[in-house]
C-alpha positions in Angstrom: 50.7 0.9 -129.5 53.1 -0.7 -131.8 56.8 -0.2 -131.0 58.5 -2.1 -133.9 60.5 0.1 -136.2 58.2 0.8 -139.1 56.2 3.7 -140.6 52.5 3.4 -141.0 50.1 4.8 -143.6 46.7 4.4 -142.1 43.5 4.4 -144.2 39.9 4.8 -143.1 37.8 3.2 -145.7 34.0 2.5 -146.0 34.2 -1.3 -146.3 30.6 -1.9 -145.2 27.4 0.2 -145.2 25.9 2.5 -147.7 29.2 3.9 -148.9 30.9 0.5 -149.4 30.9 0.8 -153.2 32.7 4.2 -152.9 35.4 2.5 -150.9 36.2 -0.2 -153.5 38.8 1.9 -155.4 40.8 2.8 -152.3 40.6 -0.8 -151.0 42.0 -2.1 -154.3 44.8 0.4 -154.4 45.8 -0.4 -150.8 46.0 -4.1 -151.5 47.9 -3.5 -154.7 50.5 -1.1 -153.3 51.0 -2.6 -149.8 53.8 -4.9 -150.9 55.4 -2.4 -153.3 56.0 0.6 -151.1 59.7 1.4 -150.9 61.2 1.8 -147.4 61.8 5.3 -146.2 65.1 6.6 -144.7 64.8 7.8 -141.1 68.2 9.0 -139.8 70.7 6.1 -140.3 68.0 3.5 -140.9 65.6 2.6 -143.7 62.2 1.8 -142.3 59.6 -0.3 -144.0 56.2 1.3 -144.7 53.1 -0.6 -143.5 49.5 0.1 -144.5 46.8 -0.3 -141.9 43.1 -0.2 -142.7 40.0 0.3 -140.6 36.4 0.2 -141.7 34.4 3.4 -141.2 31.2 1.4 -141.6 29.9 4.5 -143.6 29.2 6.2 -140.3 31.0 9.3 -138.8 31.0 8.0 -135.3 32.7 4.7 -136.4 35.1 6.7 -138.5 36.3 8.7 -135.5 36.8 5.4 -133.6 38.7 4.0 -136.5 41.1 6.9 -136.5 41.6 6.5 -132.7 42.5 2.8 -133.2 44.8 3.5 -136.1 46.7 6.1 -134.1 46.9 4.4 -130.8 47.1 0.7 -131.8 48.8 0.9 -135.2 51.0 4.0 -134.6 49.8 5.7 -137.7 52.1 8.5 -139.0 49.6 9.7 -141.6 45.9 8.9 -142.2 44.3 8.9 -145.6 40.6 8.8 -146.5 38.0 9.5 -149.2 34.2 9.4 -149.6 31.3 10.4 -147.4 29.9 13.9 -146.8 29.8 13.3 -143.1 32.5 10.6 -142.8 35.3 12.5 -144.3 35.0 15.6 -142.0 34.7 13.2 -139.1 38.0 11.6 -140.0 39.7 15.0 -140.4 38.4 16.2 -137.1 39.6 13.1 -135.3 43.1 13.4 -136.8 43.3 17.0 -135.8 42.3 16.1 -132.3 45.0 13.4 -132.1 47.6 15.6 -133.8 48.0 13.3 -136.7 48.3 14.5 -140.3 45.3 13.6 -142.5 45.1 13.6 -146.3 41.7 13.4 -148.0 40.1 13.8 -151.4 36.7 13.8 -153.4 35.1 16.9 -151.7 35.0 20.1 -153.7 37.3 22.5 -151.9 34.5 24.8 -150.6 32.7 21.9 -149.0 35.9 20.8 -147.4 36.8 24.2 -146.1 33.4 24.8 -144.7 33.9 21.8 -142.4 37.3 22.9 -141.1 38.5 25.7 -138.9 41.6 27.6 -139.9 43.7 26.3 -136.9 42.8 22.7 -137.6 43.2 23.0 -141.4 46.6 24.8 -141.3 48.4 22.3 -139.1 47.1 18.7 -139.6 44.6 18.3 -142.4 45.3 18.4 -146.1 43.1 17.8 -149.1 43.1 17.7 -152.9 40.1 18.2 -155.2 38.6 20.8 -157.5 36.5 23.8 -156.7 32.8 24.5 -157.5 34.0 27.3 -159.8 36.0 24.7 -161.8 32.8 22.7 -162.3 31.0 25.8 -163.4 33.7 26.6 -165.9 33.6 23.1 -167.4 29.8 23.0 -167.6 29.7 26.5 -169.2 32.1 25.3 -171.9 29.8 22.3 -172.6 26.7 24.5 -172.8 28.5 26.6 -175.5 30.0 23.7 -177.4 26.8 21.6 -177.6 25.0 24.6 -179.2 21.3 25.6 -179.1 21.2 26.3 -175.4 18.8 29.2 -174.7 18.6 29.4 -170.9 20.1 27.2 -168.1 18.4 26.3 -164.9 19.9 24.9 -161.7 18.4 22.0 -159.7 20.0 22.2 -156.3 18.9 21.0 -152.9 18.1 22.9 -149.7 21.2 21.6 -147.8 24.8 22.8 -147.5 25.5 21.5 -151.0 22.9 23.7 -152.6 24.0 26.8 -150.6 27.6 26.4 -151.7 26.6 25.9 -155.3 24.5 29.1 -155.2 27.5 31.0 -153.7 30.3 29.6 -155.9 28.8 28.1 -159.1 26.1 30.6 -160.0 28.4 33.7 -160.2 30.8 31.9 -162.6 27.9 30.9 -164.8 26.7 34.5 -164.8 30.1 35.8 -165.8 30.1 33.4 -168.7 26.8 35.0 -169.9 24.6 32.2 -168.5 22.7 33.6 -165.5 20.9 30.6 -164.0 17.2 30.3 -163.6 16.6 29.0 -160.0 13.3 27.4 -159.4 14.1 27.2 -155.7 15.6 24.6 -153.4 14.2 21.1 -153.0 14.3 18.5 -150.3 16.2 15.4 -151.4 14.2 12.2 -151.6 10.8 13.8 -151.3 10.5 16.3 -154.2 7.8 15.9 -156.8 9.4 18.4 -159.2 6.1 19.3 -160.9 6.3 23.0 -159.8 10.0 23.0 -160.7 9.3 21.8 -164.3 6.5 24.3 -164.8 8.8 27.1 -163.6 11.4 26.1 -166.2 8.8 25.9 -169.0 7.7 29.5 -168.2 11.3 30.8 -168.4 12.2 29.0 -171.7 14.8 26.8 -170.1 16.3 24.0 -172.3 19.4 23.1 -170.3 19.7 22.1 -166.6 22.7 21.8 -164.3 22.3 19.7 -161.1 24.0 18.0 -158.2 21.2 15.6 -157.5 21.2 12.0 -156.4 20.5 9.5 -159.1 17.0 8.9 -157.9 16.1 12.6 -157.7 17.6 13.3 -161.1 15.7 10.4 -162.6 12.4 11.6 -161.2 13.0 15.2 -162.3 13.9 14.0 -165.9 10.8 11.8 -166.0 8.6 14.7 -164.9 10.2 17.0 -167.5 9.6 14.5 -170.3 6.0 14.1 -169.3 5.5 17.8 -169.3 7.1 18.1 -172.8 10.2 20.0 -171.5 12.8 19.4 -174.2 16.3 19.6 -172.6 19.2 20.2 -174.9 21.7 19.2 -172.2 21.5 17.9 -168.6 24.6 18.1 -166.5 25.2 16.6 -163.0 28.3 17.1 -160.9 27.5 14.5 -158.2 25.9 11.3 -159.4 27.8 10.4 -162.5 31.2 9.8 -161.0 30.3 6.1 -161.8 28.9 4.7 -165.0 25.1 4.2 -165.2 25.3 0.5 -164.4 27.1 1.3 -161.1 24.5 4.0 -160.1 21.2 2.1 -160.5 18.6 3.3 -158.0 15.9 1.4 -156.1 13.5 -0.7 -158.2 10.7 1.9 -157.7 12.8 4.4 -159.7 13.9 1.9 -162.4 11.7 3.2 -165.2 12.7 6.8 -164.6 16.3 5.8 -164.3 16.3 4.0 -167.7 14.9 7.2 -169.3 17.8 9.2 -167.7 20.4 6.8 -169.1 19.1 7.4 -172.6 19.5 11.2 -172.0 23.3 10.8 -171.8 23.7 13.2 -168.9 27.0 15.0 -168.9 29.3 15.2 -165.9 32.7 16.2 -164.6 35.7 14.1 -165.4 38.7 14.1 -163.1 40.5 10.9 -164.0 40.4 8.3 -166.9 42.7 5.6 -168.2 43.8 8.1 -170.8 45.2 10.7 -168.4 48.9 11.0 -169.3 50.4 10.7 -165.9 52.3 8.2 -163.8 52.4 7.2 -160.1 55.4 8.5 -158.2 55.5 5.3 -156.1 55.6 2.5 -158.7 55.5 4.2 -162.1 52.1 2.9 -162.9 50.3 4.7 -165.7 46.6 5.5 -165.7 46.0 2.9 -168.4 47.8 0.2 -166.4 46.0 1.1 -163.2 42.6 0.8 -164.9 43.6 -2.5 -166.6 44.8 -3.9 -163.2 41.5 -3.0 -161.5 39.4 -4.5 -164.3 41.4 -7.8 -164.3 41.3 -8.1 -160.5 37.7 -7.2 -159.9 35.9 -8.1 -163.2 34.4 -4.6 -163.1 35.1 -1.6 -165.3 37.4 1.2 -164.0 36.0 4.0 -161.9 37.0 7.6 -161.7 37.9 7.6 -158.0 40.5 4.9 -158.7 42.9 7.7 -159.8 42.3 9.7 -156.7 42.8 6.7 -154.4 46.2 6.0 -156.0 47.2 9.6 -155.6 46.4 9.4 -151.9 49.0 6.8 -151.4 51.4 8.5 -153.8 51.3 11.7 -151.7 51.3 10.0 -148.3 54.4 8.0 -149.2 56.0 11.1 -150.6 55.4 13.1 -147.4 57.0 10.3 -145.3 60.0 10.3 -147.7 60.4 14.1 -147.6 59.8 14.7 -143.9 62.8 15.7 -141.8 61.9 13.0 -139.4 59.2 10.6 -140.8 58.6 9.1 -137.3 57.4 12.5 -136.1 53.9 13.4 -137.1 54.4 17.1 -137.0 57.3 16.7 -139.4 55.2 14.6 -141.8 52.4 17.3 -141.7 55.0 20.0 -142.5 56.2 17.9 -145.5 52.6 17.7 -146.8 52.4 21.5 -146.7 55.3 21.9 -149.1 54.4 18.9 -151.4 54.6 19.3 -155.2 54.2 15.9 -156.8 53.3 14.2 -160.1 50.5 11.6 -159.6 48.2 9.6 -161.8 45.6 12.4 -161.6 48.2 15.0 -162.6 50.5 17.4 -160.7 49.4 18.2 -157.1 50.8 21.3 -155.5 50.1 22.5 -152.0 52.4 25.5 -152.4 50.3 27.2 -155.0 46.8 28.6 -155.1 44.6 30.6 -152.8 43.2 27.7 -150.7 45.3 26.8 -147.7 46.1 23.2 -147.4 44.1 22.3 -150.6 45.8 21.2 -153.9 43.8 21.6 -157.0 42.8 18.7 -159.3 42.1 19.6 -163.0 38.7 18.9 -164.4 37.3 17.9 -167.8 33.8 17.3 -168.9 32.3 14.2 -170.5 29.4 11.7 -170.8 28.9 8.1 -170.0 27.5 6.3 -173.0 25.7 3.0 -172.5 27.2 1.0 -175.4 30.4 1.1 -177.4 31.7 2.2 -179.8 31.4 5.6 -178.2 33.4 8.7 -177.3 32.8 12.1 -175.8 34.6 15.3 -176.4 35.8 17.2 -173.4 36.5 20.6 -172.0 38.5 21.5 -168.9 38.9 24.0 -166.1 42.1 26.0 -165.8 44.8 23.6 -164.7 48.4 23.6 -163.6 50.9 23.0 -166.4 53.0 19.8 -166.1 55.9 19.7 -163.7 58.4 20.3 -166.6 57.4 24.0 -166.4 60.3 26.4 -165.8 59.1 28.1 -162.7 56.5 27.6 -159.8 54.5 30.6 -161.2 53.7 28.9 -164.4 52.6 25.8 -162.4 49.9 27.8 -160.8 46.3 26.6 -161.1 45.5 30.1 -162.4 47.6 29.5 -165.6 45.4 30.4 -168.6 44.5 27.1 -170.3 43.7 28.8 -173.6 47.4 29.7 -174.0 48.5 26.1 -173.5 49.8 24.4 -176.7 47.5 21.8 -178.1 49.0 18.4 -177.2 48.5 15.1 -178.9 46.7 12.2 -177.1 49.2 10.2 -175.1 50.6 7.0 -176.7 50.2 3.8 -174.7 53.4 2.6 -173.1 55.0 -0.7 -174.0 53.6 -2.4 -171.0 50.1 -1.1 -171.8 50.4 -2.3 -175.4 51.4 -5.7 -174.3 48.8 -6.1 -171.6 45.5 -7.6 -172.5 42.8 -4.9 -173.0 45.5 -2.2 -172.8 44.9 1.4 -173.8 46.3 0.9 -177.3 44.0 -2.0 -178.1 41.1 -0.2 -176.5 41.7 2.8 -178.7 41.7 0.7 -181.8 38.3 -0.7 -181.0 36.6 2.7 -180.5 35.3 5.3 -182.9 33.7 8.6 -182.1 30.0 8.3 -181.6 27.2 10.7 -182.5 27.7 12.9 -179.4 31.4 13.4 -180.2 30.5 14.4 -183.8 27.9 16.8 -182.4 30.4 18.5 -180.0 33.1 18.7 -182.6 30.8 20.3 -185.2 31.2 23.7 -183.7 35.0 23.7 -183.9 36.4 25.2 -187.2 38.3 22.7 -189.2 42.1 23.0 -188.7 41.9 24.8 -185.4 42.5 23.1 -182.0 39.7 23.2 -179.5 40.3 25.7 -176.7 41.1 23.1 -174.1 43.1 23.2 -170.9 46.5 21.5 -170.6 45.1 18.3 -169.2 42.1 18.0 -171.5 44.2 18.7 -174.5 46.6 16.0 -173.5 43.7 13.5 -173.0 42.1 14.4 -176.3 38.9 12.5 -176.8 37.9 11.0 -173.4 36.5 7.5 -173.9 33.9 6.6 -171.2 32.3 3.2 -171.8 
């Protein structure tokens, strides 16, 4: 174990294996911020903050071993991680066993809580994400705003994901006047979807919500087209975190996938370059973060990039606010009382009804294959900005329809000067057909009933 005087933020990242693409945003953020992290005061000393990384190899067993190495060899004071339905819980479990604070993201809160016991969750493991009820609220808004939706069906698997969606998503949809038609659970990777499509035809369904893999969703969509099932809107909360080009399936599903791309599937949106927030560590704006990623990698920005940056924001903040940053229990206690502005918005572990889980606001949007393009958005109830006068008004339960309509954020001077910055990008773009379709239902002169975050973003450009 290291004995030199420093603090360590440790990261378990899928650098190799099937989840490696999901680990790219966090790997980039760690490389970018490693030399920029300010030292943290510990008593009479100011200690440098070091970042240590281990590869999970996209495997839960290797992830547990990675945590052990980071704690015993690197002296980790806090561990951060994201990505992997089996890997993330393995990291959190290992941290709890070693009495080391863990901070994670990307799981809906219900899936995260299902994997934790109360004792483990309350002391050592912390998380920030959205809830399945938030996804349901966003999708229900899109069903209303797109118009012409008669009945909505769900396409959910026979695993934990499908069970949680039936428990948490379906009731919200029903409360919004959209009871879901459920054709039954399917087995991922093996479903034919013929019987499912026929069930939807019999029940006059013309909109579907899903949490399917790209391959399964493409096969379902192809079968629906062949059967003449005309879908007004297809939403998916799982696959479309990345643009279509980043989500291409195996060659055997290529034809079906190309048809799905043309369908312009709608999805949840939790971060874009137009989010009007800054990093608490280095002051980076969302636009600057996206530009830096694109220039460094040659690839377009990805939604998890904002979550990855927020992981480091919160981890460094917890070290800075801990009574003794060299003591892991003190760091865990600091996490439990954290309220912080990050590039994904304000995160607050002192509010809400989910122990040790801070809520990330959501919006809705579509990936469009070619510019110029734009999508309108809708959002779940979100916390108001940190400028609010009291903790109560910062609660995730604040009514978004009472939030004042905000103007889209202006690009900062640095973003305007940077090549391909937000300002120049906005000048090149014009609302596409989908944006006009969604806006048609909003009376002229009235602001759309968006939540605080979505109103500030305005039109979300996803290219």
